[in-house]
N, C-alpha and C positions, 0 to 999 in steps of 0.2 A: 438442607444436604446439596451442593456445590457440584460442581462439574469434575466429574473425576481426572487428574493430571494427568500425562504420561509416566511412564515409571521411570524414578529417576530425576525427575522435574521438581525440582523445588518452589516454593512461593514467588523466592526472588528474581528464579528463574521465563515467570510465566505472569508475570502481572496481575494486576486487579482482577481481568477477566477469566481468573482459574479460581474464583469468589464467585462468582456468576450462579445463581438458584440454577436450578434444574429448570424450575417451573418457568422462570423465561426462556428457555427453548419455546417446553410446550406452547408461553404466549405468542410469540415468535411466529411460530408454522401456523398459529390459529390467522396470521392475517394474509394465508392467501387464500384466496376466495374467486379467482381468477382465471387461475394456472398461466399465467403471461408474465416469460422474461424477458429480463433487460440483463444480456452481459456489459461490464461497465469495461472493460478490455480490449484495445487498439494492436490491429494487429502486429507482431514486430519482427523486423526483418534489418538484413544489412543496411546500414546508411540510416535506420532512423533517429531521429532526433533525441537526444539524452543527454542528461546531466554534461557538462563541459568535464566533471570531474570522475568522470565514468569510463572504462573501457569500451572502445565499438561493439558492436553485438554483429555476432560473425556466426553462418553457416556453412561451415563447409564440408565435402562428399569424401567420406572416409572408405566406403567401398558401393562400386557402380554393377551394375551386369555385365558389361564391357570391359572392368577392371580385371574382373573373374574368369572371365576368358581369355583375357590376352594373358593372365599372367597365370591361369592353368590354377588356379585355387582351386581346393576341394572340401568348401569349410563344411560339406556331408559326410565327404568320403568318397571313394572313387566313381560308386551312380550318379550319375543325370546325367539320363539320356536324354531328355525333355528340354535338358537348358535351362533348368531351373538359377536365376537370378536373384539378387536382393537387391537394395539401397540401404545404405545406413549412414551417419551422418554426424564430426562431431558439432556442437553449439556452444559455442564462446563466448561468454558472455558475463557482465554483472550479473548476481540478484537482483541489483534496482534497476533491469530494463521494463522499461515501458510500463505497464500498471504492477503495482508490489508494494510491500510490506514490510516495513523496517523490524529486523530481529531490534532485542532489548540492548543488543550487546552492540549494534551499527557506529552509535554515537556517545563519545565521551566527551569529559569534562576535565579543567583541573592538571595539575602538576602530576598529579598519580593518574591522571587517563584514567578515570572510573565512569563506570555505568550503571545502570539502575540493578536495584537488588545487591549492591556488594560488590560488582569487575570490577577489576581491574586489571590495566595492560601487565605489571611486574607477577600480578597473580594468578592470572587467567591468557592472556593472549601467548600463543604458540606459533611455531613456522605454520601452521596446518591452521591457521582462527582461532579468533576465541574457544572457549572450551566452558563458558560460563553466559549462558543466557545466547545462546548463538541461534542461527535458524533451528537447530533438530528440535528445540525447546517451545515452536512456535505452535499455538493451539489452532485446532481449528476454529473458525468464527462463526459461530449459527446464533443471530439474536435479529431484533429490531432496527431498520435502519432510520434515519431521518434524512430528506434533501432541504439543502438548506439553499435557495436557488439568490444570492447573489446579483447577476445578471440581470436576471429574470424581475427581481424586486426593481431594483434602477432602470429596466425599459431599456437596458441595451443588449446587444450580441454579449460583447466580453469585455472585462474590467479594464480600464486601461493599465498602463505599464506600473508597478509599483503601489498601487490603489492598495489601503488597509479596509479589512470588512474587521469591526471592530463590534466589543460585547453589545453594545447599542444595536447598532441591525443586526444582529444576528437574532437577536430580540425580535425586532420589529418583523424582520422575516418571517417568523418564527408565529407570529399574530398572521399574517396576510394569509399563510397558506394554513392557515389554521391545526397546527399539530404544537408540541411540547416536547422536549426533551426531556427522555426517562434515563435514572438510572439504570447500566446493562447496553446502553446504548449504543450501536455504531453511527456517526454524525457526517456526514458527503455534502463537503462546501465545494458548487462549483464556481467558478470563475469565467466559463465560455472559453478559458484555455484551448480544450482539446477539438472546440468547434473551428478550432485554423488548423486542427491537427492534418496532414504532417509534412507543413508550408511553414520550413523553417526559419525566412526571410518575417513573417506574417508571428512567429511565435514571439522572434526575439523584440519583435517593436509592443510585444505585450508582458513580456518577462519586469517580474513575475508579483501577480493580486495576491492576495491571501489574506486569510487570519492576521490579526497581532495578539498580543501578549495578553488582550484585554479577552479579547475572544478565547482567547487557552485559559483563561482564569473560569471563565462561561461557561466553557466545557468540564472543567474538573468540578464546576461548583453544580454540576447536573452528574455526575458521576457516570459521563462515558466511560466506553472501557477500551475504542479505538475510534480513528476521526480518518478521513481520505479528503482530499483536495484531487480537484482534475491537473495540478502543476507538477515539475520536476523539483520543488524544494516544498511542498508544503504551504507553509508559512510564505507571508507578503517579504520579498530582497528588492532592497537590503531593508534590513530591518531598520524602522523610522525610532522603534524605544529600541536601541543595544542598552543600556543599565551601563553602571559601573562599576566592576569596570568591562569594558563593550565587549559585547555577546553579539555574530553575526549574526545564528540562530537562535534567540532566547524563548522559540516557543519549542522548538525540538526540545531546549535545556530543561525546561516546565516540563510539557506532558511525555516524552519518550524518556528521556532520563530520571530525570525527578520522580517521575508516579507512574512509571509505565505500563503509559496509554500507547497503543500501537497507534504507528501512524502508516497511511497510505497514502501513494504519489502516483499521478499520472493514469486516474481515474478515467472514464470515458464517460459523462454523466446528460451528452446531452441528449439522449434520448428520453431519462425520465425526463430531463426538465422539461423538453417538449409535450410529451403527454400528459405534466404536473403531477407526476407520482411524488408523493412526498411523505410516505411512510410505507414501507414494505418489509419484509424477510429480504436480512442482509447474510448471503452466503460466501465464505472466502474460505479454503483449501491450502494452507501454506504447502510449499513441499518441502520437507523437512532432508536437509544436510547440515550435517555435521562441519561448523567450519565456518558456515558461510553466516552473513551479518543483515540476509532477507531472502528474501524469496518472490519469485515471479510469482502472481496471483490473474487468475478468471474468473473474479466476482461475478457474481449474483444476484439481481435486485428480482424478489417474485416477488408478486400479488395476485 
């Protein structure tokens, strides 16, 4: 028996995680023995570092106690002898702000701009965003997590700019950490990049290490349902192996577009690495927004 999907969501809109046996959730829950939690997201704020192709993160007041008083607004009606007020705001941001997960409709490829599961721009993209494989179909993630700590393995704080993490190194790190990657896992790959947060100058000097295409094949061979890194691009940039024809993000193409493996970016993995926590229960609950191409998440690792 597999995890029941959201009503109306077809398998192509959910990906391999939709076929994860329920027994895997039970096994993952048994990893919690101490009750310690690790938040894997940094605080979001106006002016925060973001991938340069995204709009800035903004928080703007919509209603304030003073505004209510000055405009003589009556949100509750005429009776307010105690001077009750409140504050409400607009949060204007890309769904890819800070720690986030890419929906399956986030990335496209080819002249027809297609994405995983048979989605395409001509058939499924509206003025209000995609209607197939969008963020409203993102599933909750509750499964075993594994940390692959590349800078810890190399004995450095942060990997250098453009440094490649390949399949052979992934295998070596797992052996050193004493973990194996199993079908249904979420694999988190640390480069040390979030250890520089939010110093934009230092971060720019280290853009962007990460897994290459061989590491992506390694993850696929082990049956992972999602993977994340602590950088804004997940994969190493620029791509050292763009192929022919040239592809600037071959790892996204292989994992997200061709195989429906969810990708997460800008995860804060520093505390996990510091405490040498390499196996844990991983929990992420995306916000279901129709037409969005991703969701901000504040994931938890629990041991």
